[in-house]
C-alpha positions in Angstrom: 334.5 15.1 134.9 334.1 18.1 137.2 333.0 21.3 135.4 333.5 24.9 136.6 330.5 27.3 136.6 331.2 31.0 137.2 328.4 33.0 138.9 328.8 36.8 138.6 327.0 39.0 141.1 327.3 36.1 143.5 326.3 38.1 146.6 323.1 39.5 145.0 319.6 38.2 145.5 319.6 35.7 142.7 323.3 35.1 142.4 323.6 34.0 146.0 320.8 31.5 145.6 322.4 30.1 142.4 325.7 29.6 144.2 324.0 27.9 147.2 322.0 25.5 145.0 324.9 24.7 142.7 327.1 23.9 145.7 324.8 21.1 146.7 325.4 19.2 143.4 328.1 16.7 142.8 330.6 17.2 139.9 330.3 21.0 140.0 333.0 23.5 141.0 331.3 26.8 141.7 333.3 30.0 141.2 331.6 32.9 142.9 332.4 36.2 141.4 332.1 39.1 143.8 332.8 42.8 143.9 334.1 42.5 147.4 335.8 39.4 148.8 334.7 40.5 152.3 331.0 40.5 151.3 331.5 37.1 149.7 333.1 35.6 152.9 329.9 33.6 153.8 330.0 31.9 150.4 333.4 30.3 151.3 331.6 28.1 153.9 329.7 26.3 151.1 331.2 23.1 149.7 333.2 23.4 146.5 332.8 27.2 146.2 335.8 29.3 145.2 335.3 33.1 145.8 337.1 35.4 143.3 337.1 39.2 143.2 335.8 40.6 139.9 336.5 44.3 139.2 335.0 45.5 135.9 337.9 48.0 135.5 340.6 45.4 136.2 341.2 43.1 133.2 343.4 40.8 135.3 340.6 40.1 137.7 338.3 39.2 134.9 341.0 37.0 133.3 341.4 35.1 136.6 337.6 34.7 137.1 336.9 33.4 133.6 340.0 31.1 133.2 338.9 27.4 132.9 335.2 28.4 133.5 333.0 26.1 131.4 329.7 27.9 131.9 328.7 31.3 133.3 325.6 32.5 135.1 325.7 36.2 134.2 324.2 38.8 136.5 325.1 42.5 136.1 324.4 45.2 138.7 321.5 47.6 138.4 323.7 50.4 137.1 323.7 53.1 134.4 326.8 51.4 133.0 325.6 47.8 133.2 325.6 47.3 129.4 329.3 48.2 129.1 330.1 46.1 132.2 328.3 43.1 130.6 330.2 43.6 127.3 333.5 43.3 129.1 332.4 40.1 130.7 331.1 38.6 127.5 334.3 39.5 125.7 336.3 37.8 128.4 334.0 34.7 128.2 334.6 34.5 124.5 338.4 34.7 124.9 338.4 32.0 127.5 336.2 29.6 125.5 333.1 29.6 127.8 330.6 27.1 126.4 327.3 28.5 127.7 326.1 31.8 129.1 322.9 31.8 131.1 321.9 35.4 131.6 319.5 36.8 134.2 317.3 39.2 132.3 313.9 40.8 132.8 310.4 40.1 131.4 309.6 42.6 128.7 313.2 42.7 127.4 312.0 41.7 124.0 309.0 44.1 123.8 309.0 46.7 121.1 308.2 49.5 123.5 310.2 48.2 126.4 311.0 50.4 129.4 314.6 51.5 129.9 315.5 48.7 132.4 314.4 46.1 129.8 316.2 47.9 127.0 319.4 47.6 128.9 318.8 43.9 129.3 318.0 43.5 125.6 321.2 45.3 124.6 323.2 42.8 126.6 321.2 39.9 125.2 321.9 41.0 121.7 325.7 41.3 122.5 325.6 37.7 123.7 323.8 36.6 120.6 326.4 38.3 118.4 329.3 36.7 120.4 328.4 33.2 119.1 328.5 31.7 122.6 325.5 29.4 123.2 323.1 31.2 125.6 319.9 31.0 127.6 318.1 34.1 128.7 316.0 33.9 131.9 313.6 36.9 131.7 312.3 37.1 135.3 309.4 39.0 136.8 310.0 41.3 139.9 311.4 39.4 142.9 309.4 38.7 146.0 312.6 39.3 147.9 312.4 43.0 146.9 309.9 43.4 149.8 312.5 41.9 152.2 315.3 44.0 150.8 313.6 47.4 150.4 310.2 47.5 152.2 311.0 45.7 155.4 312.3 48.8 157.3 309.0 50.7 157.0 307.0 47.5 157.5 308.8 46.9 160.8 308.8 50.5 162.0 305.4 51.8 160.7 303.5 48.8 159.5 303.3 50.3 156.0 304.5 49.7 152.4 305.0 52.8 150.3 304.9 52.3 146.6 303.5 54.2 143.5 301.8 51.1 142.0 298.1 51.6 142.6 296.0 48.5 142.2 298.3 47.0 139.5 299.0 43.3 139.9 302.4 41.7 139.4 303.4 38.1 139.0 306.1 38.3 141.6 308.6 35.4 141.6 310.7 34.0 144.4 314.5 34.3 143.7 314.9 30.7 144.8 312.7 29.6 141.9 314.8 31.7 139.5 317.9 30.0 140.9 316.3 26.5 140.5 315.6 27.2 136.8 319.1 28.5 136.4 320.5 25.2 137.9 318.3 23.1 135.6 319.5 25.1 132.5 323.1 25.1 133.5 323.3 21.3 134.3 321.1 19.9 131.5 321.4 20.0 127.7 318.7 21.3 125.4 318.4 24.9 126.6 321.0 26.5 124.4 319.8 29.6 122.5 316.4 29.7 124.2 314.6 32.4 126.1 312.3 31.7 129.1 309.9 34.1 130.8 309.7 33.3 134.5 306.9 34.3 136.8 305.4 33.3 140.1 302.1 31.3 140.3 299.8 34.3 140.8 299.6 38.0 140.1 298.9 40.2 143.2 298.8 43.9 144.0 300.9 45.5 146.7 297.7 45.9 148.7 297.3 42.1 148.6 301.0 41.8 149.5 300.3 43.9 152.6 297.2 41.8 153.5 299.3 38.6 153.1 302.0 39.9 155.4 299.4 40.9 157.9 297.7 37.5 157.8 301.0 35.5 158.2 302.7 37.7 160.8 299.6 38.7 162.8 300.5 42.4 162.7 298.6 45.0 160.6 300.5 46.1 157.5 298.9 48.6 155.1 299.7 49.7 151.6 300.1 53.4 150.9 299.7 54.3 147.2 302.3 57.1 146.8 301.7 59.6 144.0 304.5 59.4 141.4 305.8 62.9 142.1 305.9 62.3 145.8 307.9 59.1 145.1 310.3 61.1 142.9 310.8 63.8 145.7 311.4 61.1 148.3 314.0 59.4 146.2 315.7 62.7 145.4 315.9 63.5 149.2 317.7 60.1 149.6 320.2 61.3 147.0 319.1 58.6 144.5 320.6 59.3 141.0 318.2 60.7 138.4 318.8 57.7 136.0 317.7 55.3 138.8 314.7 57.4 139.8 313.5 57.5 136.2 314.1 53.8 135.7 312.3 52.8 138.9 309.3 55.1 138.2 309.0 53.7 134.7 308.9 50.2 136.2 306.4 51.2 138.8 304.3 52.8 136.1 304.3 49.5 134.2 303.1 47.7 137.4 300.4 50.3 138.0 299.1 49.8 134.4 298.8 46.0 135.0 301.5 45.2 132.4 303.4 42.9 134.7 300.5 40.6 135.6 300.8 37.7 133.1 301.5 34.4 134.8 303.0 31.3 133.1 304.1 27.8 134.1 307.7 27.9 133.0 309.2 27.4 136.5 307.3 24.1 137.0 308.0 23.0 133.4 311.7 23.6 133.8 312.2 22.4 137.4 309.4 19.9 138.0 308.1 21.8 141.0 305.6 24.6 141.5 307.0 28.0 142.2 306.5 29.5 145.7 303.4 31.5 146.4 303.7 34.9 148.1 302.2 33.4 151.2 304.8 30.7 151.3 307.5 33.3 150.8 306.3 35.4 153.8 306.0 32.3 156.0 309.7 31.4 155.3 310.9 35.1 155.6 308.6 36.0 158.4 311.4 37.4 160.6 312.0 40.1 158.0 308.6 41.6 158.6 308.1 41.5 162.3 
């Protein structure tokens, strides 16, 4: 019997990969929830993918998205109001009888002294727990794709990566590996009411990131360790909201302090394959850095 899996945030870094990998499986109907149908147009080309517009302020759109959905891969945007957005989705999931929510969360969400970004994720996790819907939380490390999404312009134009992270190492994970874990959890029993921390296979500094990009692409890329106040001023000049500046600097501070360096084997245990190394990632995304 075919089951329907709703993926929210389906045009995002991880959501897009989940839709892509789910579409390759038999017996699955993928419903890709997007903020803009135009942005989700490319997803229509995938087999058995239905694209639906989801507007958090429009109850009718949420009703349509969740109707007859058996399971949900829940991604909420990086937003000051993400907790309230998520609560609306969870309430709708409960009304429509969703049988399992797999939530993309962040490593550190369960820590006693968690940073703001992780506290938001934990608030959403707790709301899911209270809903009574079986859940799985995927607490992921920072994405390798962030270098593609945010650093590639200065890498291409200047050969530099600007970040306030010092020598701190991070167990960066490829979004494709997070998606592979999500698929395993969504399509197999035994993961209900469990929490998994997900990391890449190594912890590396941004200086080592720059060295790897240099080695793979053949062009020199350097890391510039930006003082925190300079980073704040730069983001302010770009009209970045204060809440976002504070959240990002708190995250970068955690990276600088080496609090994001722990590596585990969860990806391999859950998927049966080793996660991508950063060097493999750069080889496969090479065009983004040259």
